[in-house]
C-alpha angles and dihedrals in degrees: 000000000000129000114270125199114247119256117239115254097177137337089286107024131062136190124230120182141168146116131280134188109233108244098211091245098106109240106048108199123222117195112217130188090243133103091201126029112211102177143005136193120189134184137172116244105227141123095207133067112260118251123179091337134086108323105153131048127196130172146202131192135223111188104303096344120102113208114201119201121198123208134187137179116268093239139332089275100037113060097188108129119239132177112282095221096166093052117137097164123138115251127196118211141187116193129184123198150122 
């Protein structure tokens, strides 16, 4: 996947999107062309229902870097979420920023 220039959303905001393979580090960083991230949408790329694998995604930002966190249930009988540190799923993202 190569770097793609963001599309312009307004005179001050742009959209940057793509896919990334989680690197099992939790968080997986995504470098964006932005100095400030104003919005994020994330989704897992899969055709099957998640079991005891990554089922929830959250994020944080640091400047123009998006940090994606992956979570899974502890087991099929314990639904407490824990970090999915072995996750290598593909995540689609849409980021807005300036």
